[in-house]
C-alpha positions as CSV (number, residue, x, y, z in Angstrom):
1,X,98.2,112.7,118.7
2,X,97.3,112.5,115.0
3,X,95.6,109.6,113.4
4,X,98.8,108.7,111.6
5,X,100.8,108.8,114.8
6,X,98.2,106.6,116.5
7,X,98.4,104.1,113.6
8,X,102.2,104.1,113.7
9,X,102.3,103.6,117.5
10,X,99.9,100.7,117.3
11,X,101.7,99.3,114.3
12,X,104.8,99.1,116.5
13,X,102.8,97.6,119.4
14,X,101.4,94.9,117.1
15,X,104.8,93.7,115.9
16,X,107.7,94.8,117.9
17,X,107.0,96.5,121.2
18,X,104.9,94.9,124.0
19,X,101.9,96.9,125.2
20,X,98.9,94.9,126.5
21,X,100.0,91.6,124.9
22,X,103.2,90.2,123.4
23,X,103.9,91.5,119.9
24,X,104.1,89.2,116.9
25,X,107.9,89.4,116.8
26,X,108.2,88.2,120.4
27,X,105.6,85.4,119.8
28,X,107.8,84.1,117.0
29,X,111.2,84.7,118.7
30,X,113.3,81.5,118.9
31,X,110.7,79.3,117.1
32,X,112.4,76.6,115.0
33,X,111.1,75.2,111.7
34,X,110.1,72.1,113.6
35,X,108.1,74.0,116.1
36,X,106.6,76.2,113.4
37,X,105.5,73.0,111.6
38,X,104.0,71.3,114.7
39,X,100.3,70.8,114.5
40,X,98.1,70.7,117.6
41,X,95.5,68.0,117.8
42,X,92.3,68.9,116.0
43,X,91.2,69.0,112.4
44,X,90.8,72.8,112.3
45,X,94.2,73.6,114.0
46,X,96.9,75.4,112.0
47,X,100.6,75.3,112.5
48,X,102.5,78.4,113.4
49,X,104.1,78.4,109.9
50,X,100.7,78.2,108.3
51,X,99.4,81.1,110.4
52,X,102.5,83.2,109.5
53,X,102.0,82.4,105.8
54,X,98.4,83.6,106.2
55,X,99.5,86.8,107.9
56,X,102.2,87.4,105.2
57,X,99.6,87.0,102.4
58,X,97.5,89.9,103.8
59,X,100.3,92.1,104.9
60,X,102.0,91.8,101.5
61,X,98.7,92.5,99.8
62,X,98.3,95.6,102.0
63,X,101.8,96.8,101.1
64,X,101.1,96.4,97.4
65,X,97.9,98.4,97.8
66,X,99.7,101.1,99.7
67,X,102.3,101.3,97.0
68,X,99.8,101.2,94.1
69,X,101.5,98.1,92.7
70,X,100.1,94.8,91.5
71,X,100.0,92.0,94.1
72,X,101.5,88.9,92.5
73,X,99.9,86.3,94.7
74,X,96.3,85.0,94.5
75,X,94.1,82.8,96.6
76,X,90.7,81.4,95.7
77,X,89.7,80.9,99.4
78,X,91.0,82.1,102.7
79,X,92.3,78.5,103.3
80,X,94.7,79.0,100.4
81,X,96.5,81.7,102.3
82,X,97.6,79.3,105.0
83,X,100.0,77.3,102.6
84,X,103.6,77.8,103.8
85,X,106.6,78.0,101.5
86,X,109.3,75.4,101.9
87,X,109.1,72.0,103.4
88,X,108.2,71.0,106.9
89,X,111.0,71.6,109.4
90,X,113.2,73.3,106.7
91,X,115.2,75.8,108.7
92,X,116.3,77.8,105.7
93,X,112.8,78.2,104.4
94,X,111.5,79.1,107.8
95,X,114.2,81.8,108.2
96,X,113.3,83.2,104.8
97,X,109.6,83.3,105.9
98,X,110.7,85.1,109.1
99,X,112.8,87.6,107.1
100,X,109.8,88.3,104.7
101,X,107.7,89.1,107.8
102,X,110.4,91.6,109.1
103,X,110.7,93.1,105.6
104,X,107.0,93.6,104.9
105,X,106.4,95.0,108.4
106,X,109.2,97.5,108.0
107,X,108.1,98.5,104.5
108,X,104.5,99.1,105.6
109,X,105.7,101.1,108.5
110,X,107.9,103.3,106.2
111,X,105.0,103.8,103.7
112,X,102.5,104.5,106.5
113,X,104.9,107.2,107.9
114,X,105.0,108.9,104.5
115,X,101.2,109.1,104.1
116,X,99.3,112.3,104.5
117,X,95.9,112.6,106.2
118,X,94.4,112.8,102.7
119,X,96.2,109.6,101.8
120,X,94.8,107.8,104.9
121,X,91.3,108.5,103.6
122,X,91.9,107.1,100.1
123,X,90.2,103.7,99.3
124,X,92.4,100.6,99.1
125,X,90.5,99.4,97.0
126,X,87.1,100.0,98.7
127,X,87.8,101.0,102.3
128,X,90.1,103.9,103.5
129,X,93.8,103.2,103.9
130,X,93.7,104.0,107.6
131,X,91.0,101.4,108.1
132,X,92.9,98.8,106.0
133,X,96.0,99.3,108.2
134,X,93.9,99.1,111.4
135,X,92.2,95.9,110.2
136,X,95.6,94.3,109.5
137,X,96.8,95.2,113.0
138,X,93.7,93.6,114.6
139,X,94.2,90.6,112.3
140,X,97.9,90.3,113.5
141,X,96.9,90.6,117.1
142,X,94.3,87.9,116.8
143,X,96.7,85.5,115.2
144,X,99.5,86.4,117.6
145,X,97.3,85.1,120.3
146,X,96.8,81.8,118.4
147,X,100.6,81.5,117.9
148,X,101.2,81.9,121.6
149,X,98.5,79.3,122.4
150,X,100.2,76.9,120.0
151,X,103.5,77.5,121.7
152,X,102.0,76.9,125.1
153,X,100.5,73.6,123.9
154,X,103.9,72.5,122.5
155,X,105.8,73.7,125.6
156,X,107.9,76.2,123.8
157,X,106.4,79.3,125.5
158,X,108.0,80.4,128.7
159,X,106.0,79.5,131.8
160,X,106.9,82.9,133.3
161,X,108.0,85.9,131.4
162,X,108.9,89.5,132.3
163,X,106.9,92.2,130.6
164,X,105.5,95.7,131.3
């Protein structure tokens, strides 16, 4: 298996196909805006929506880097990336956020599939593209676990589920 094939396979596992843990799409399936806005007890706890906004910031930044286009968003601190669009419990805004996640994931996958081995070694901006993609996958996996934990705390995660 080539490096690109391995990245594409794991890109799929991270978002849409279960391997060792539920992928992000499954972790978000059926979540309402109210559930996405629910905050667990604790000062440092983020909502699902805040976490998704954080993931989107970095995935969209990666996409722009892969495309060689300017990223239109900015954040002075990491905390700034957790600010969701729309109001709390706004179903339409939550659906738009979920559609953005689908779109950016698909666009990165398409771009990744088109890259050559040479392209995978090019800096984005300071580390190789392959490493940037791998870092985003690990980042998504980490936060997927947090989203599942929040769903367990709120009682919206199935007590038993069927998987591999």
